[in-house]
Every structure is written in structure tokens, then in C-alpha cells.
C-alpha positions, 0 to 999 in steps of 0.5 A: 500500500505504501509503495502505491501511495509513493507512486501516486505522490511521484506522479503528483510531483511530476504534474506539479513540477511540469505546471511550475507550481512547485519550486525545487531547491538544489542541495549538496549532501555532505559526501558531495552528491547533489539532490533536489528538495521540495519543502512543505510545512510538515516536511520535504521531498528529496529526489536524487540519483543513486547507483541504481537510478533515481530515488524519491524520499519523503521526510517529516519536519524533523528530517526523519525518513517517512518512505522512499521510492526507488526507480528499480520498482519499475521502468515507469517509476524510473522514467517519472523520477528521471523526468522530475530530476530533469525538470527540477534541474532545468527550472533551477537553471532558468531561475538562476539565469533570470536572476542574473539578467535582473541583476544586470538590468538593474545596474 
């Protein structure tokens, strides 16, 4: 049951990310890898690429893992998670470029 709910969450995250309704943040973990995080009042989502593909993790507001969904579960899940990562990365780059333009325009 929990895996099905995490798949539904992944699908909702993809839909919301495509629509530009959520803003992912890029973070660097202590051992150098990068993941993307999306915060909400009661916790956050983290999506990262690990050795066997993308993984979506759900954390509560104290940083404790609630559940995880790994791409090995199915090709559909792998595709969904990779698409979220690609969109998050593209949106973050676009925001950074836009901020740079705004800075230069206001000089």
C-alpha cells in the first residue's frame, strides 16, 4: 500500500513540477552528491540519483525518513523520477539565469 501511495505522490510531483507550481531547491549532501528538495510545512521531498537510478524520499519536519521510492520498482517509476530530476534541474537553471539578467538590468 505504501509503495502505491509513493507512486501516486511521484506522479503528483511530476504534474506539479511540469505546471511550475512547485519550486525545487538544489542541495549538496555532505559526501558531495547533489539532490533536489521540495519543502512543505510538515516536511520535504528529496529526489536524487543513486547507483541504481533515481530515488524519491519523503521526510517529516524533523528530517526523519517517512518512505522512499526507488526507480528499480519499475521502468515507469524510473522514467517519472528521471523526468522530475530533469525538470527540477532545468527550472533551477532558468531561475538562476533570470536572476542574473535582473541583476544586470538593474545596474
